[in-house]
N, C-alpha and C positions, 0 to 999 in steps of 0.2 A: 529531689532538687539537683543533685548533682547530674543525673542522670538527663534530665533536660537541658542542663547547660552544655555538657559534652554535646549533647542533639544539636544546640544552637552553635555550639563552635565546629563541629564538623560541616555544616551547612554552609556557613559563612565563609565566604572568597578570601584569601589572603591578602592579606594589606598591598595595596597597590594595583590589585588585580582589575578593580574597575576603570581606573584610568587607563590601565596599560591595554587591555584589548582595543578602545577606538582609539590609541595612543599607536597601536602599531597597523590599524586598519587606514587612519587618515596618511602616512604615507605612501601607500599601497596605490589608495585613490589619486593622490597625486600626479606620483609616477604614470598612471596610466593615462591622466589628462594630459599629461606632458607627451607621455607617447604620440595620444592620439593627434596634439597638435602638430609635432615632427613627420607624421604621417606622410600627408600630401607632398611635404618638401623631399623627401625619401624619393617619393617617384616622380619628381619631377626633375630630380638630379641627372638620368643618363640622357631626358630630352636637354636638359641646359648643356651637359657636356657636350653632346653630339653637334649642340645648336653654335656652341663657340668653336668647334674643329672643324666647321663649317664654313664659318664666317671667318675665323682668325689663323686658320692652318694653308689657306691659297693666300691671305695676305702676308702671313709672316714667309710663306715661298717667295714670291714679289721682292719680298723687303730684300732677301738672300740672293736671290739671281739681280737685283738692281748692281750689286757690289761684285759680279761675275763677268769676265769676257765671257758670256754666251752667244754661241752661234750655231746655226741650224748642226753644224757638225758634233756637237757637244748634248744637244739637246734631249736625246734617250738617255743621257746619265751626265745631268746639269748638274748635279751637287759636285761633278767633279772637276766643272771647269776651271778654267786659269781663273787667281784673285785678281779682281781691277780696282778694287777700294773704290776712291769718290771719284776714278778717272769719269766714269759715264755722267756724274753729275756734272762735272766741271765742262765737259764737251756741250751739255745741254744747255748752262748757263753762261758760256760764253757767246754772246749775243754779235760777235765779231766775226765769228766761223758760221758757216751756212746748215748749220745744224739748231744750234743754238736761234739763229736771227728766223728759224721756219718757225722753230714751236713759240717764241717771242709774236710772232704775225701770227700763229694759230690762237695763241691765247690774247691776244686783241681781238680777234674774229669772234672767239667764240665769248667773250666777254660782252660784247655789242649785243650778239645773236642771243644773250643770254636775258638783257636788259629789257629788249624790245619785246622780246616771246613773252615774257613773266609780265610786262607792262600791259600789255594787250591781252592779251589769255585773261588776265585776272579783272580786267575793264571788262572783257565783255561777258566774262563769268557772272558779275557784279548785276550787270544792266540786263543780263537775261534772265537773270533769278528771280531779280525783284521786280521785271516785266511780267512774269510767270506766277507770279507771288497773288496779283492785283485781280489775275484773270478767272473767270470762273469757267467759260465754254471754253471748249477745246486744248485744256490745259495740260493733261495727261498726255494728248497726241505730240503738242509740239516738245513735249520734255522727252517723249523717246525720240523724237526726232532729234532734237540736238545731241541726245547721249549715243546717237549712231557711230560718230568717228572717236569717239570713246572707246566702244564695244569692240573696233573693226579689227581686225591683226593689222601689224602694223606694217608686213609685208603687202597684203591686200591694197591696203590703203596709199602708201605712197606710191608701187608701184601704178595705180592707177593716176596717180596725179605726173607720174613721169611720162605715161604716154600723155596726158592732155596737154603738158607743156613744150613736146619736142617741137622741132623747129618746123620741120616740114610736115608731118602729120599729125600735127598738135590740133587739138578742137581749140584751143586757145586763140592760136593762130588764124585759125581757120572762120573762127566767131568773128574778131578783131579786125582781120585783114580782106577777106573775102565776102564776108555777110555784110558788116557794121562798116567798114572801108575806112577806120579811123587808124588804119598801120599802110604805110605804102608798100612795105613786105614786110614778110616773114622777120617776128625778131626772134633771136636767143634767148634762150630763158635759163637753160643749164648750164652756160659757159658766160665766162666773163661776169661783169658787175652783174648782171641781173640774177645772176646765180645767189648771191646774195639773200634779194629778196626772195626767192623763188621758196628757198629754205625757209626762209621768216614765217610766211605764207602757209608752208605744209605743215609747220610745226604748230604753230598758232591754233591750225583747223584740228589738229589734233588735240592739243594741249587745253584748250579752252574748256570743252565738256566737262574736264576735270576738276576745274574754278567753279565750274555752273553747278556742278552736284554738289560739289562743298558748300558752297554760298548758300544753296538751295536748302539743305540742312540745316543749315545754321540759323537758317530765318524762320524756321517752323519754331525756335523756342524764343522768339519775340511775340508776346499778345498781342492780339490786335486792339484790346483797351487801349492799350499806349497810343497807337496812332490816332484811334476813336477822341481819345483824350487833347492829343498836339493837335487835330483839324478842330476841333472846337476852339482851342486857344489861339487860330489864325496862323497853323505854321502849317505852310505848301510842302510840295514834294520832294524839294530841294534841303529845306530847313529838315524836314523830317530825316531824310539822307544824312544830312551831317553829323544832328543831334542825337536821334536815336538809331537809325538801322547800322551805320559805319561803328559807332562804339560800344553797341553790344553785340555784335560778331567779331569786335575785334582778336578774340583770341583766337577765333578761325582762322582768318586772315591772317595771323602769325604764323602758324604751322602751314598753310595753304602757300605763303609766298615761298617759304623755307622750301617747303617740298617742290615748288614749280621750277626753282632755282638751283636745286641740286640736280632735278631730271634731266633739266634743259640743258646745264652745265656739261654734263656727262653724255650728253645721247650720241650715241653711235648709230642705232638703225635709221633714223632718216635721212642721214647724208648718205649713208650707204650705200642705201634703196636707190636715194632717187638718182644720185652722179652715178651707180656703177661699180661703187668702191675706190674711186679716186674723185676726190672732189677736187673743184679750180681752188685758185688759190682765195678768190674772194669767199669762198663759204667751205674753207679747210677748215674745218674744230680740232679741236685739239685732240679731241678722242678718234678722230681721222690720221691725226699726224702719229698718237701712238700705235696704231694700227699699223701705219706704212713702216715707221721703225720696224716694227717689229715682225711683220709678216709678209713684207716685200723684201726689205733687206735683210731682213733675216739677223736684223742684231737686237739681239732677244734682251740681251741687258739692259742695252740704250733704253727699249720701250719698257722694261720693268721701271728703272729708275725714272724714267715719267710719268709714269703711273703713282709710283710713291710721290711725287712731287703734287700731281695734280690730288692725290688723297690728303696730303696734308694740306695744300691753299683750301681743298671746302672743308677740311675741319677747322682749320682757322675762321672760313667763311661764317661756318655756322654757328662755331664761339660768338666772336664779333657780335654777331646777328642777334643772337639770343638774349646777351650780355645788354646792348642794346635798346633792344625791344623790351625788356624787363624793367629799366631802369625809366623807360619811356611809361609803363604802367603804372 
């Protein structure tokens, strides 16, 4: 009897041994699970740091350059340029002086230019997307043709428009004046007041396919049953547009209008190529103003201050726009 009792005691686990084994394994399993969850973020850290460096490095360098008296003579070692403080900002905000007056003029021109381009591009994009949404034959071909301006390189597209708008050898004057007789003589499109409208037309031609593409993608999420039911209730195309289409694509429109406004307000490639680097006063966008102050007069400190001011304005514009649209939603 005593022998069997001793064997039972020898084979039994010590007190607390049973719960201790799983309890020891449970933290190890939780630790491994936590490590698996953190692993993707650890792989993302190098890419995130590089992204922050690429984006915020030049931005911080521009802010530092805006408070320096930086010219072409200190450009190689720009961090050793004399300190200017807020002098560059005072110069560009003084509208009674030539620099401030020119900056204010370019800001007003850019604002009007942005409003016109965004409104017309968005309207054409909505009209084109809705029209093709209800087509069956030839829809793919028309979609491809509509997206050609967006797919073309900026230089190739705008330089073609520049040849078309030339006064003496341009095709537009040739057609309107020589072929149709609508003009008494060749008109100027790249200088004077017409330069603003020429810039608007070229930019709208480039930007509206982007709006068309976004709206066309948004329309795919609207079921056809909604239109069929509204048609049975007597809703016409305009009522369907106001009550169904626009409300259901409102989130896409919110982002689209903001992106179009930001792209248009800071557009530099179009006026630079269209006017050859020096835009006339009627089409002098703020991006061209910054370029000329930085790379033609070689006042890099002043140009950097203008860039910082433009960045702050666009950030404020984005914040106000997003706040207003969220409240409305």
